[in-house]
Biotite code that builds the C-alpha atoms (Angstrom):
import biotite.structure as struc

atoms = struc.array([
    struc.Atom([12.167, -77.285, -12.353], chain_id="A", res_id=1, res_name="TYR", atom_name="CA", element="C"),
    struc.Atom([9.280, -77.142, -9.902], chain_id="A", res_id=2, res_name="PHE", atom_name="CA", element="C"),
    struc.Atom([6.632, -79.236, -8.207], chain_id="A", res_id=3, res_name="ASP", atom_name="CA", element="C"),
    struc.Atom([3.157, -77.700, -8.300], chain_id="A", res_id=4, res_name="GLY", atom_name="CA", element="C"),
    struc.Atom([0.445, -78.357, -5.712], chain_id="A", res_id=5, res_name="PHE", atom_name="CA", element="C"),
    struc.Atom([-3.239, -77.578, -5.231], chain_id="A", res_id=6, res_name="VAL", atom_name="CA", element="C"),
    struc.Atom([-5.015, -78.561, -2.016], chain_id="A", res_id=7, res_name="ALA", atom_name="CA", element="C"),
    struc.Atom([-8.317, -78.037, -0.218], chain_id="A", res_id=8, res_name="ALA", atom_name="CA", element="C"),
    struc.Atom([-7.613, -76.832, 3.313], chain_id="A", res_id=9, res_name="LEU", atom_name="CA", element="C"),
    struc.Atom([-10.209, -76.450, 6.090], chain_id="A", res_id=10, res_name="PRO", atom_name="CA", element="C"),
    struc.Atom([-10.264, -72.709, 6.771], chain_id="A", res_id=11, res_name="LYS", atom_name="CA", element="C"),
    struc.Atom([-9.999, -73.340, 10.502], chain_id="A", res_id=12, res_name="ALA", atom_name="CA", element="C"),
    struc.Atom([-6.676, -75.173, 9.955], chain_id="A", res_id=13, res_name="ASN", atom_name="CA", element="C"),
    struc.Atom([-4.774, -72.306, 8.345], chain_id="A", res_id=14, res_name="LYS", atom_name="CA", element="C"),
    struc.Atom([-2.412, -71.779, 11.298], chain_id="A", res_id=15, res_name="ALA", atom_name="CA", element="C"),
    struc.Atom([-1.688, -75.516, 11.498], chain_id="A", res_id=16, res_name="ALA", atom_name="CA", element="C"),
    struc.Atom([-0.921, -75.587, 7.786], chain_id="A", res_id=17, res_name="TYR", atom_name="CA", element="C"),
    struc.Atom([1.511, -72.692, 8.131], chain_id="A", res_id=18, res_name="LEU", atom_name="CA", element="C"),
    struc.Atom([3.236, -74.460, 11.022], chain_id="A", res_id=19, res_name="ALA", atom_name="CA", element="C"),
    struc.Atom([3.629, -77.514, 8.783], chain_id="A", res_id=20, res_name="LEU", atom_name="CA", element="C"),
    struc.Atom([5.126, -75.388, 5.985], chain_id="A", res_id=21, res_name="ALA", atom_name="CA", element="C"),
    struc.Atom([7.583, -73.793, 8.396], chain_id="A", res_id=22, res_name="GLU", atom_name="CA", element="C"),
    struc.Atom([8.639, -77.235, 9.607], chain_id="A", res_id=23, res_name="MET", atom_name="CA", element="C"),
    struc.Atom([9.014, -78.691, 6.099], chain_id="A", res_id=24, res_name="ALA", atom_name="CA", element="C"),
    struc.Atom([10.773, -75.791, 4.349], chain_id="A", res_id=25, res_name="ALA", atom_name="CA", element="C"),
    struc.Atom([14.231, -76.109, 5.963], chain_id="A", res_id=26, res_name="PRO", atom_name="CA", element="C"),
    struc.Atom([14.249, -79.856, 5.400], chain_id="A", res_id=27, res_name="ILE", atom_name="CA", element="C"),
    struc.Atom([13.332, -79.450, 1.735], chain_id="A", res_id=28, res_name="PHE", atom_name="CA", element="C"),
    struc.Atom([15.996, -76.738, 1.384], chain_id="A", res_id=29, res_name="ALA", atom_name="CA", element="C"),
    struc.Atom([18.548, -79.136, 2.833], chain_id="A", res_id=30, res_name="GLU", atom_name="CA", element="C"),
    struc.Atom([17.663, -81.539, 0.017], chain_id="A", res_id=31, res_name="PHE", atom_name="CA", element="C"),
    struc.Atom([18.100, -78.913, -2.720], chain_id="A", res_id=32, res_name="GLY", atom_name="CA", element="C"),
    struc.Atom([14.841, -76.968, -2.907], chain_id="A", res_id=33, res_name="MET", atom_name="CA", element="C"),
    struc.Atom([15.496, -73.277, -3.604], chain_id="A", res_id=34, res_name="THR", atom_name="CA", element="C"),
    struc.Atom([12.059, -71.817, -2.870], chain_id="A", res_id=35, res_name="ARG", atom_name="CA", element="C"),
    struc.Atom([8.660, -72.773, -1.426], chain_id="A", res_id=36, res_name="MET", atom_name="CA", element="C"),
    struc.Atom([5.545, -70.624, -1.851], chain_id="A", res_id=37, res_name="VAL", atom_name="CA", element="C"),
    struc.Atom([2.130, -71.236, -0.286], chain_id="A", res_id=38, res_name="GLU", atom_name="CA", element="C"),
    struc.Atom([-0.719, -69.028, -1.527], chain_id="A", res_id=39, res_name="ALA", atom_name="CA", element="C"),
    struc.Atom([-4.236, -68.776, -0.101], chain_id="A", res_id=40, res_name="TRP", atom_name="CA", element="C"),
    struc.Atom([-7.318, -68.307, -2.256], chain_id="A", res_id=41, res_name="GLU", atom_name="CA", element="C"),
    struc.Atom([-8.428, -64.727, -2.802], chain_id="A", res_id=42, res_name="ASP", atom_name="CA", element="C"),
    struc.Atom([-10.396, -64.707, -6.057], chain_id="A", res_id=43, res_name="ASP", atom_name="CA", element="C"),
    struc.Atom([-11.159, -68.256, -7.197], chain_id="A", res_id=44, res_name="VAL", atom_name="CA", element="C"),
    struc.Atom([-14.181, -68.206, -9.523], chain_id="A", res_id=45, res_name="PRO", atom_name="CA", element="C"),
    struc.Atom([-16.483, -71.082, -10.354], chain_id="A", res_id=46, res_name="ASP", atom_name="CA", element="C"),
    struc.Atom([-16.178, -72.260, -13.941], chain_id="A", res_id=47, res_name="GLY", atom_name="CA", element="C"),
    struc.Atom([-18.630, -73.789, -16.395], chain_id="A", res_id=48, res_name="GLU", atom_name="CA", element="C"),
    struc.Atom([-16.556, -76.919, -16.987], chain_id="A", res_id=49, res_name="LEU", atom_name="CA", element="C"),
    struc.Atom([-13.591, -76.791, -14.598], chain_id="A", res_id=50, res_name="THR", atom_name="CA", element="C"),
    struc.Atom([-12.327, -74.746, -11.641], chain_id="A", res_id=51, res_name="ASP", atom_name="CA", element="C"),
    struc.Atom([-9.991, -75.023, -8.671], chain_id="A", res_id=52, res_name="PHE", atom_name="CA", element="C"),
    struc.Atom([-12.714, -76.090, -6.242], chain_id="A", res_id=53, res_name="ARG", atom_name="CA", element="C"),
    struc.Atom([-13.799, -78.973, -8.445], chain_id="A", res_id=54, res_name="ARG", atom_name="CA", element="C"),
    struc.Atom([-10.157, -79.902, -9.053], chain_id="A", res_id=55, res_name="ALA", atom_name="CA", element="C"),
    struc.Atom([-9.709, -80.917, -5.391], chain_id="A", res_id=56, res_name="VAL", atom_name="CA", element="C"),
    struc.Atom([-13.382, -81.543, -4.540], chain_id="A", res_id=57, res_name="LYS", atom_name="CA", element="C"),
    struc.Atom([-13.379, -78.678, -2.033], chain_id="A", res_id=58, res_name="ALA", atom_name="CA", element="C"),
    struc.Atom([-16.273, -78.174, 0.378], chain_id="A", res_id=59, res_name="THR", atom_name="CA", element="C"),
    struc.Atom([-17.753, -74.838, 1.420], chain_id="A", res_id=60, res_name="ALA", atom_name="CA", element="C"),
    struc.Atom([-15.666, -74.975, 4.614], chain_id="A", res_id=61, res_name="GLU", atom_name="CA", element="C"),
    struc.Atom([-12.404, -75.361, 2.700], chain_id="A", res_id=62, res_name="GLU", atom_name="CA", element="C"),
    struc.Atom([-10.106, -72.844, 1.009], chain_id="A", res_id=63, res_name="ALA", atom_name="CA", element="C"),
    struc.Atom([-7.902, -73.519, -2.017], chain_id="A", res_id=64, res_name="ILE", atom_name="CA", element="C"),
    struc.Atom([-4.140, -73.441, -1.487], chain_id="A", res_id=65, res_name="VAL", atom_name="CA", element="C"),
    struc.Atom([-1.998, -72.990, -4.611], chain_id="A", res_id=66, res_name="PHE", atom_name="CA", element="C"),
    struc.Atom([1.691, -73.702, -4.020], chain_id="A", res_id=67, res_name="SER", atom_name="CA", element="C"),
    struc.Atom([4.955, -74.721, -5.592], chain_id="A", res_id=68, res_name="TRP", atom_name="CA", element="C"),
    struc.Atom([8.537, -75.773, -4.735], chain_id="A", res_id=69, res_name="CYS", atom_name="CA", element="C"),
    struc.Atom([11.423, -74.762, -7.008], chain_id="A", res_id=70, res_name="GLU", atom_name="CA", element="C"),
    struc.Atom([14.589, -76.740, -7.767], chain_id="A", res_id=71, res_name="TYR", atom_name="CA", element="C"),
    struc.Atom([17.651, -76.098, -9.959], chain_id="A", res_id=72, res_name="PRO", atom_name="CA", element="C"),
    struc.Atom([16.716, -79.040, -12.214], chain_id="A", res_id=73, res_name="ASP", atom_name="CA", element="C"),
    struc.Atom([14.734, -82.269, -12.302], chain_id="A", res_id=74, res_name="ARG", atom_name="CA", element="C"),
    struc.Atom([17.647, -84.383, -11.120], chain_id="A", res_id=75, res_name="ALA", atom_name="CA", element="C"),
    struc.Atom([17.859, -82.328, -7.923], chain_id="A", res_id=76, res_name="THR", atom_name="CA", element="C"),
    struc.Atom([14.114, -82.583, -7.449], chain_id="A", res_id=77, res_name="ARG", atom_name="CA", element="C"),
    struc.Atom([14.099, -86.368, -7.973], chain_id="A", res_id=78, res_name="ASP", atom_name="CA", element="C"),
    struc.Atom([16.946, -86.818, -5.504], chain_id="A", res_id=79, res_name="ALA", atom_name="CA", element="C"),
    struc.Atom([15.135, -84.585, -3.001], chain_id="A", res_id=80, res_name="ALA", atom_name="CA", element="C"),
    struc.Atom([11.939, -86.617, -3.278], chain_id="A", res_id=81, res_name="ASN", atom_name="CA", element="C"),
    struc.Atom([13.874, -89.841, -2.664], chain_id="A", res_id=82, res_name="ALA", atom_name="CA", element="C"),
    struc.Atom([15.424, -88.332, 0.467], chain_id="A", res_id=83, res_name="LYS", atom_name="CA", element="C"),
    struc.Atom([12.053, -87.078, 1.690], chain_id="A", res_id=84, res_name="MET", atom_name="CA", element="C"),
    struc.Atom([10.583, -90.562, 1.520], chain_id="A", res_id=85, res_name="HIS", atom_name="CA", element="C"),
    struc.Atom([13.376, -92.012, 3.626], chain_id="A", res_id=86, res_name="SER", atom_name="CA", element="C"),
    struc.Atom([14.091, -89.176, 6.066], chain_id="A", res_id=87, res_name="ASP", atom_name="CA", element="C"),
    struc.Atom([12.715, -89.981, 9.553], chain_id="A", res_id=88, res_name="PRO", atom_name="CA", element="C"),
    struc.Atom([11.904, -86.314, 10.156], chain_id="A", res_id=89, res_name="ARG", atom_name="CA", element="C"),
    struc.Atom([9.173, -86.548, 7.540], chain_id="A", res_id=90, res_name="MET", atom_name="CA", element="C"),
    struc.Atom([7.169, -88.902, 9.768], chain_id="A", res_id=91, res_name="SER", atom_name="CA", element="C"),
    struc.Atom([6.573, -85.944, 12.092], chain_id="A", res_id=92, res_name="GLU", atom_name="CA", element="C"),
    struc.Atom([4.616, -84.267, 9.285], chain_id="A", res_id=93, res_name="MET", atom_name="CA", element="C"),
    struc.Atom([2.306, -87.141, 8.418], chain_id="A", res_id=94, res_name="MET", atom_name="CA", element="C"),
    struc.Atom([-0.530, -85.737, 10.541], chain_id="A", res_id=95, res_name="ASP", atom_name="CA", element="C"),
    struc.Atom([-1.596, -83.251, 7.873], chain_id="A", res_id=96, res_name="MET", atom_name="CA", element="C"),
    struc.Atom([-4.271, -80.613, 8.590], chain_id="A", res_id=97, res_name="PRO", atom_name="CA", element="C"),
    struc.Atom([-6.031, -81.379, 5.284], chain_id="A", res_id=98, res_name="PHE", atom_name="CA", element="C"),
    struc.Atom([-7.148, -84.337, 3.188], chain_id="A", res_id=99, res_name="ASP", atom_name="CA", element="C"),
    struc.Atom([-3.964, -85.461, 1.436], chain_id="A", res_id=100, res_name="GLY", atom_name="CA", element="C"),
    struc.Atom([-5.896, -87.828, -0.839], chain_id="A", res_id=101, res_name="LYS", atom_name="CA", element="C"),
    struc.Atom([-7.477, -84.834, -2.562], chain_id="A", res_id=102, res_name="ARG", atom_name="CA", element="C"),
    struc.Atom([-4.264, -82.828, -2.949], chain_id="A", res_id=103, res_name="MET", atom_name="CA", element="C"),
    struc.Atom([-2.932, -82.748, -6.505], chain_id="A", res_id=104, res_name="ILE", atom_name="CA", element="C"),
    struc.Atom([0.786, -82.446, -7.187], chain_id="A", res_id=105, res_name="TYR", atom_name="CA", element="C"),
    struc.Atom([3.199, -83.108, -10.037], chain_id="A", res_id=106, res_name="SER", atom_name="CA", element="C"),
    struc.Atom([6.498, -82.063, -11.580], chain_id="A", res_id=107, res_name="GLY", atom_name="CA", element="C"),
    struc.Atom([6.693, -79.318, -14.209], chain_id="A", res_id=108, res_name="PHE", atom_name="CA", element="C"),
    struc.Atom([9.489, -78.207, -16.525], chain_id="A", res_id=109, res_name="ALA", atom_name="CA", element="C"),
    struc.Atom([9.547, -74.438, -17.276], chain_id="A", res_id=110, res_name="PRO", atom_name="CA", element="C"),
    struc.Atom([9.124, -73.699, -20.972], chain_id="A", res_id=111, res_name="LEU", atom_name="CA", element="C"),
    struc.Atom([11.638, -70.844, -20.690], chain_id="A", res_id=112, res_name="ALA", atom_name="CA", element="C"),
    struc.Atom([14.402, -69.995, -18.215], chain_id="A", res_id=113, res_name="PRO", atom_name="CA", element="C"),
    struc.Atom([12.759, -68.760, -15.025], chain_id="A", res_id=114, res_name="MET", atom_name="CA", element="C"),
    struc.Atom([13.516, -65.071, -14.381], chain_id="A", res_id=115, res_name="PRO", atom_name="CA", element="C"),
    struc.Atom([15.178, -63.921, -11.181], chain_id="A", res_id=116, res_name="GLU", atom_name="CA", element="C"),
    struc.Atom([13.196, -64.942, -8.134], chain_id="A", res_id=117, res_name="THR", atom_name="CA", element="C"),
    struc.Atom([11.769, -62.133, -6.008], chain_id="A", res_id=118, res_name="VAL", atom_name="CA", element="C"),
    struc.Atom([9.083, -62.210, -3.286], chain_id="A", res_id=119, res_name="PRO", atom_name="CA", element="C"),
    struc.Atom([5.577, -61.738, -4.658], chain_id="A", res_id=120, res_name="ALA", atom_name="CA", element="C"),
    struc.Atom([2.647, -59.986, -3.029], chain_id="A", res_id=121, res_name="GLY", atom_name="CA", element="C"),
    struc.Atom([-0.017, -61.629, -5.208], chain_id="A", res_id=122, res_name="TYR", atom_name="CA", element="C"),
    struc.Atom([-0.217, -64.641, -7.509], chain_id="A", res_id=123, res_name="VAL", atom_name="CA", element="C"),
    struc.Atom([-2.325, -65.661, -10.484], chain_id="A", res_id=124, res_name="ASN", atom_name="CA", element="C"),
    struc.Atom([-2.432, -69.431, -10.878], chain_id="A", res_id=125, res_name="GLY", atom_name="CA", element="C"),
    struc.Atom([-3.621, -71.330, -13.958], chain_id="A", res_id=126, res_name="CYS", atom_name="CA", element="C"),
    struc.Atom([-3.925, -74.946, -15.058], chain_id="A", res_id=127, res_name="LEU", atom_name="CA", element="C"),
    struc.Atom([-4.048, -75.104, -18.853], chain_id="A", res_id=128, res_name="ILE", atom_name="CA", element="C"),
    struc.Atom([-5.021, -78.053, -21.108], chain_id="A", res_id=129, res_name="PRO", atom_name="CA", element="C"),
    struc.Atom([-2.598, -78.300, -24.050], chain_id="A", res_id=130, res_name="VAL", atom_name="CA", element="C"),
    struc.Atom([-2.219, -81.016, -26.659], chain_id="A", res_id=131, res_name="LYS", atom_name="CA", element="C"),
    struc.Atom([1.303, -82.393, -26.586], chain_id="A", res_id=132, res_name="THR", atom_name="CA", element="C"),
    struc.Atom([1.383, -82.046, -30.375], chain_id="A", res_id=133, res_name="ALA", atom_name="CA", element="C"),
    struc.Atom([0.803, -78.287, -29.977], chain_id="A", res_id=134, res_name="ASP", atom_name="CA", element="C"),
    struc.Atom([3.756, -77.686, -27.657], chain_id="A", res_id=135, res_name="ARG", atom_name="CA", element="C"),
    struc.Atom([5.731, -75.483, -30.069], chain_id="A", res_id=136, res_name="ALA", atom_name="CA", element="C"),
    struc.Atom([2.698, -73.309, -30.821], chain_id="A", res_id=137, res_name="ALA", atom_name="CA", element="C"),
    struc.Atom([1.895, -73.021, -27.133], chain_id="A", res_id=138, res_name="PHE", atom_name="CA", element="C"),
    struc.Atom([5.485, -72.053, -26.275], chain_id="A", res_id=139, res_name="GLU", atom_name="CA", element="C"),
    struc.Atom([5.372, -69.233, -28.835], chain_id="A", res_id=140, res_name="ALA", atom_name="CA", element="C"),
    struc.Atom([2.001, -68.022, -27.565], chain_id="A", res_id=141, res_name="SER", atom_name="CA", element="C"),
    struc.Atom([3.127, -68.230, -23.917], chain_id="A", res_id=142, res_name="ALA", atom_name="CA", element="C"),
    struc.Atom([6.313, -66.262, -24.605], chain_id="A", res_id=143, res_name="ALA", atom_name="CA", element="C"),
    struc.Atom([4.242, -63.477, -26.140], chain_id="A", res_id=144, res_name="ASN", atom_name="CA", element="C"),
    struc.Atom([1.667, -63.435, -23.337], chain_id="A", res_id=145, res_name="ILE", atom_name="CA", element="C"),
    struc.Atom([4.322, -63.631, -20.610], chain_id="A", res_id=146, res_name="ASP", atom_name="CA", element="C"),
    struc.Atom([5.974, -60.518, -22.071], chain_id="A", res_id=147, res_name="ALA", atom_name="CA", element="C"),
    struc.Atom([2.624, -58.712, -21.927], chain_id="A", res_id=148, res_name="VAL", atom_name="CA", element="C"),
    struc.Atom([2.222, -59.646, -18.250], chain_id="A", res_id=149, res_name="PHE", atom_name="CA", element="C"),
    struc.Atom([5.691, -58.413, -17.351], chain_id="A", res_id=150, res_name="ARG", atom_name="CA", element="C"),
    struc.Atom([5.170, -55.147, -19.236], chain_id="A", res_id=151, res_name="ASP", atom_name="CA", element="C"),
    struc.Atom([1.936, -54.690, -17.269], chain_id="A", res_id=152, res_name="ALA", atom_name="CA", element="C"),
    struc.Atom([3.829, -54.897, -13.980], chain_id="A", res_id=153, res_name="GLY", atom_name="CA", element="C"),
    struc.Atom([4.146, -58.606, -13.176], chain_id="A", res_id=154, res_name="ALA", atom_name="CA", element="C"),
    struc.Atom([7.382, -59.621, -11.471], chain_id="A", res_id=155, res_name="LEU", atom_name="CA", element="C"),
    struc.Atom([7.573, -63.021, -13.107], chain_id="A", res_id=156, res_name="ARG", atom_name="CA", element="C"),
    struc.Atom([5.479, -65.210, -15.408], chain_id="A", res_id=157, res_name="SER", atom_name="CA", element="C"),
    struc.Atom([6.292, -68.908, -15.568], chain_id="A", res_id=158, res_name="THR", atom_name="CA", element="C"),
    struc.Atom([4.682, -71.716, -17.579], chain_id="A", res_id=159, res_name="ASP", atom_name="CA", element="C"),
    struc.Atom([5.564, -75.259, -16.535], chain_id="A", res_id=160, res_name="GLY", atom_name="CA", element="C"),
    struc.Atom([4.973, -78.132, -18.953], chain_id="A", res_id=161, res_name="TRP", atom_name="CA", element="C"),
    struc.Atom([3.476, -81.269, -17.366], chain_id="A", res_id=162, res_name="GLY", atom_name="CA", element="C"),
    struc.Atom([6.621, -83.366, -17.137], chain_id="A", res_id=163, res_name="ASP", atom_name="CA", element="C"),
    struc.Atom([5.993, -85.839, -14.317], chain_id="A", res_id=164, res_name="ASP", atom_name="CA", element="C"),
    struc.Atom([2.214, -85.938, -13.905], chain_id="A", res_id=165, res_name="LEU", atom_name="CA", element="C"),
    struc.Atom([1.024, -88.073, -10.999], chain_id="A", res_id=166, res_name="MET", atom_name="CA", element="C"),
    struc.Atom([-2.210, -90.030, -11.329], chain_id="A", res_id=167, res_name="ARG", atom_name="CA", element="C"),
    struc.Atom([-4.236, -90.016, -8.118], chain_id="A", res_id=168, res_name="GLY", atom_name="CA", element="C"),
    struc.Atom([-6.999, -92.239, -6.794], chain_id="A", res_id=169, res_name="GLU", atom_name="CA", element="C"),
    struc.Atom([-9.386, -89.326, -6.247], chain_id="A", res_id=170, res_name="VAL", atom_name="CA", element="C"),
    struc.Atom([-7.914, -86.240, -7.930], chain_id="A", res_id=171, res_name="THR", atom_name="CA", element="C"),
    struc.Atom([-5.023, -85.229, -10.188], chain_id="A", res_id=172, res_name="ASP", atom_name="CA", element="C"),
    struc.Atom([-4.033, -82.497, -12.634], chain_id="A", res_id=173, res_name="PHE", atom_name="CA", element="C"),
    struc.Atom([-5.422, -84.269, -15.692], chain_id="A", res_id=174, res_name="LEU", atom_name="CA", element="C"),
    struc.Atom([-8.806, -84.653, -14.018], chain_id="A", res_id=175, res_name="ARG", atom_name="CA", element="C"),
    struc.Atom([-8.616, -81.001, -12.939], chain_id="A", res_id=176, res_name="ALA", atom_name="CA", element="C"),
    struc.Atom([-8.572, -79.842, -16.572], chain_id="A", res_id=177, res_name="ILE", atom_name="CA", element="C"),
    struc.Atom([-10.860, -82.641, -17.828], chain_id="A", res_id=178, res_name="ALA", atom_name="CA", element="C"),
    struc.Atom([-7.977, -83.649, -20.090], chain_id="A", res_id=179, res_name="ALA", atom_name="CA", element="C"),
    struc.Atom([-8.735, -85.244, -23.415], chain_id="A", res_id=180, res_name="GLU", atom_name="CA", element="C"),
    struc.Atom([-6.627, -87.795, -25.256], chain_id="A", res_id=181, res_name="GLU", atom_name="CA", element="C"),
    struc.Atom([-3.190, -86.432, -26.097], chain_id="A", res_id=182, res_name="GLY", atom_name="CA", element="C"),
    struc.Atom([-3.338, -83.484, -23.672], chain_id="A", res_id=183, res_name="GLU", atom_name="CA", element="C"),
    struc.Atom([-1.066, -82.499, -20.815], chain_id="A", res_id=184, res_name="THR", atom_name="CA", element="C"),
    struc.Atom([-1.428, -79.866, -18.093], chain_id="A", res_id=185, res_name="CYS", atom_name="CA", element="C"),
    struc.Atom([0.551, -76.631, -17.994], chain_id="A", res_id=186, res_name="VAL", atom_name="CA", element="C"),
    struc.Atom([0.977, -75.110, -14.511], chain_id="A", res_id=187, res_name="PHE", atom_name="CA", element="C"),
    struc.Atom([1.186, -71.351, -14.952], chain_id="A", res_id=188, res_name="SER", atom_name="CA", element="C"),
    struc.Atom([2.306, -68.851, -12.291], chain_id="A", res_id=189, res_name="ILE", atom_name="CA", element="C"),
    struc.Atom([2.160, -65.057, -12.591], chain_id="A", res_id=190, res_name="VAL", atom_name="CA", element="C"),
    struc.Atom([3.690, -63.184, -9.644], chain_id="A", res_id=191, res_name="GLU", atom_name="CA", element="C"),
    struc.Atom([2.843, -59.558, -8.868], chain_id="A", res_id=192, res_name="TRP", atom_name="CA", element="C"),
    struc.Atom([4.317, -57.044, -6.395], chain_id="A", res_id=193, res_name="PRO", atom_name="CA", element="C"),
    struc.Atom([0.887, -56.643, -4.753], chain_id="A", res_id=194, res_name="SER", atom_name="CA", element="C"),
    struc.Atom([-2.810, -57.136, -5.345], chain_id="A", res_id=195, res_name="LYS", atom_name="CA", element="C"),
    struc.Atom([-3.046, -53.438, -6.204], chain_id="A", res_id=196, res_name="ALA", atom_name="CA", element="C"),
    struc.Atom([-0.417, -53.920, -8.926], chain_id="A", res_id=197, res_name="ALA", atom_name="CA", element="C"),
    struc.Atom([-2.344, -56.945, -10.178], chain_id="A", res_id=198, res_name="HIS", atom_name="CA", element="C"),
    struc.Atom([-5.620, -55.021, -10.291], chain_id="A", res_id=199, res_name="ASP", atom_name="CA", element="C"),
    struc.Atom([-3.963, -52.125, -12.108], chain_id="A", res_id=200, res_name="ALA", atom_name="CA", element="C"),
    struc.Atom([-2.146, -54.424, -14.521], chain_id="A", res_id=201, res_name="GLY", atom_name="CA", element="C"),
    struc.Atom([-5.089, -56.421, -15.800], chain_id="A", res_id=202, res_name="TRP", atom_name="CA", element="C"),
    struc.Atom([-6.778, -53.570, -17.750], chain_id="A", res_id=203, res_name="PRO", atom_name="CA", element="C"),
    struc.Atom([-3.429, -52.910, -19.434], chain_id="A", res_id=204, res_name="ARG", atom_name="CA", element="C"),
    struc.Atom([-3.145, -56.600, -20.328], chain_id="A", res_id=205, res_name="ILE", atom_name="CA", element="C"),
    struc.Atom([-6.614, -56.747, -21.834], chain_id="A", res_id=206, res_name="MET", atom_name="CA", element="C"),
    struc.Atom([-5.939, -53.595, -23.883], chain_id="A", res_id=207, res_name="ALA", atom_name="CA", element="C"),
    struc.Atom([-2.519, -54.707, -25.122], chain_id="A", res_id=208, res_name="ASP", atom_name="CA", element="C"),
    struc.Atom([-2.559, -55.280, -28.921], chain_id="A", res_id=209, res_name="PRO", atom_name="CA", element="C"),
    struc.Atom([-0.213, -58.254, -28.497], chain_id="A", res_id=210, res_name="ARG", atom_name="CA", element="C"),
    struc.Atom([-2.945, -60.231, -26.729], chain_id="A", res_id=211, res_name="MET", atom_name="CA", element="C"),
    struc.Atom([-4.931, -62.695, -28.879], chain_id="A", res_id=212, res_name="PRO", atom_name="CA", element="C"),
    struc.Atom([-8.126, -61.240, -30.274], chain_id="A", res_id=213, res_name="LYS", atom_name="CA", element="C"),
    struc.Atom([-11.479, -62.690, -29.089], chain_id="A", res_id=214, res_name="PRO", atom_name="CA", element="C"),
    struc.Atom([-12.360, -65.705, -31.173], chain_id="A", res_id=215, res_name="GLY", atom_name="CA", element="C"),
    struc.Atom([-8.819, -66.197, -32.480], chain_id="A", res_id=216, res_name="ALA", atom_name="CA", element="C"),
    struc.Atom([-7.626, -69.829, -32.513], chain_id="A", res_id=217, res_name="PRO", atom_name="CA", element="C"),
    struc.Atom([-5.487, -70.682, -29.490], chain_id="A", res_id=218, res_name="MET", atom_name="CA", element="C"),
    struc.Atom([-3.074, -73.599, -28.914], chain_id="A", res_id=219, res_name="PRO", atom_name="CA", element="C"),
    struc.Atom([-4.907, -74.671, -25.757], chain_id="A", res_id=220, res_name="PHE", atom_name="CA", element="C"),
    struc.Atom([-8.445, -75.434, -24.579], chain_id="A", res_id=221, res_name="ALA", atom_name="CA", element="C"),
    struc.Atom([-9.501, -72.127, -23.047], chain_id="A", res_id=222, res_name="GLY", atom_name="CA", element="C"),
    struc.Atom([-12.945, -73.290, -21.885], chain_id="A", res_id=223, res_name="ARG", atom_name="CA", element="C"),
    struc.Atom([-11.309, -75.911, -19.652], chain_id="A", res_id=224, res_name="ARG", atom_name="CA", element="C"),
    struc.Atom([-8.580, -73.651, -18.261], chain_id="A", res_id=225, res_name="MET", atom_name="CA", element="C"),
    struc.Atom([-8.584, -73.379, -14.454], chain_id="A", res_id=226, res_name="VAL", atom_name="CA", element="C"),
    struc.Atom([-7.569, -70.009, -12.998], chain_id="A", res_id=227, res_name="PHE", atom_name="CA", element="C"),
    struc.Atom([-7.682, -67.861, -9.874], chain_id="A", res_id=228, res_name="GLY", atom_name="CA", element="C"),
    struc.Atom([-6.001, -65.232, -7.727], chain_id="A", res_id=229, res_name="GLY", atom_name="CA", element="C"),
    struc.Atom([-4.079, -66.081, -4.545], chain_id="A", res_id=230, res_name="PHE", atom_name="CA", element="C"),
    struc.Atom([-2.418, -64.224, -1.682], chain_id="A", res_id=231, res_name="ALA", atom_name="CA", element="C"),
    struc.Atom([0.953, -65.663, -0.583], chain_id="A", res_id=232, res_name="PRO", atom_name="CA", element="C"),
    struc.Atom([0.942, -66.689, 3.082], chain_id="A", res_id=233, res_name="ILE", atom_name="CA", element="C"),
    struc.Atom([4.383, -68.334, 3.161], chain_id="A", res_id=234, res_name="PHE", atom_name="CA", element="C"),
    struc.Atom([7.466, -67.761, 1.027], chain_id="A", res_id=235, res_name="ASP", atom_name="CA", element="C"),
    struc.Atom([10.938, -68.987, 1.905], chain_id="A", res_id=236, res_name="THR", atom_name="CA", element="C"),
    struc.Atom([12.365, -65.869, 0.243], chain_id="A", res_id=237, res_name="LEU", atom_name="CA", element="C"),
    struc.Atom([10.897, -63.720, 2.987], chain_id="A", res_id=238, res_name="THR", atom_name="CA", element="C"),
    struc.Atom([11.082, -66.385, 5.718], chain_id="A", res_id=239, res_name="LYS", atom_name="CA", element="C"),
    struc.Atom([7.805, -65.104, 7.075], chain_id="A", res_id=240, res_name="THR", atom_name="CA", element="C"),
    struc.Atom([4.369, -66.608, 7.408], chain_id="A", res_id=241, res_name="ALA", atom_name="CA", element="C"),
    struc.Atom([1.015, -65.042, 8.161], chain_id="A", res_id=242, res_name="SER", atom_name="CA", element="C"),
    struc.Atom([-2.129, -66.730, 9.432], chain_id="A", res_id=243, res_name="ALA", atom_name="CA", element="C"),
    struc.Atom([-4.115, -63.492, 9.166], chain_id="A", res_id=244, res_name="ALA", atom_name="CA", element="C"),
    struc.Atom([-7.455, -63.876, 7.436], chain_id="A", res_id=245, res_name="GLU", atom_name="CA", element="C"),
])
């Protein structure tokens, strides 16, 4: 199980954000979290209908942060969240270096067992609109596409079904994908060894005969999919953080 997050962070506050992550990570681990990853925008394109910047109403002075926290199961995650709300140490982190009202976060259930966790050097992040009635078709399609990504050099490809979607006052995942009636959001993570591996892998993906052909019907709304590339700046697997631009 994992919680997924997207936030708009003032670029000047990157070091402060990393300090906050370093403070929070050991507390979350104490409560049962097994991994935290924070990834900074690298290639986040504007979309016709939806995109990451619109999802969190980012300004020109803000960067997109794509992140997630992993747990063994939802019960562990729910118990951790309850402890976070009551732990006095959390009050020290209330002075956040970004606008928390525009951060979007929710709980996601992986559609397949998550492969072994290894540190990633680059991340593709996607938010995908899927009708709940099309879950089985989407799972089959995702399993096929995930295999293509791994064969092209990705370390891990994970699709999380919107399981505990929070509704926000200003922003949320359903607004991010301009969700229609009966749709949920899938939070998709593809982890690569490096950006170079990512750049080399994408031509192989596009040429793979297992990929859907252009114009073929898909079990999700591709025109409203939100996607981008991100560089990890904090990962509890490596216990290192970098504020380098």
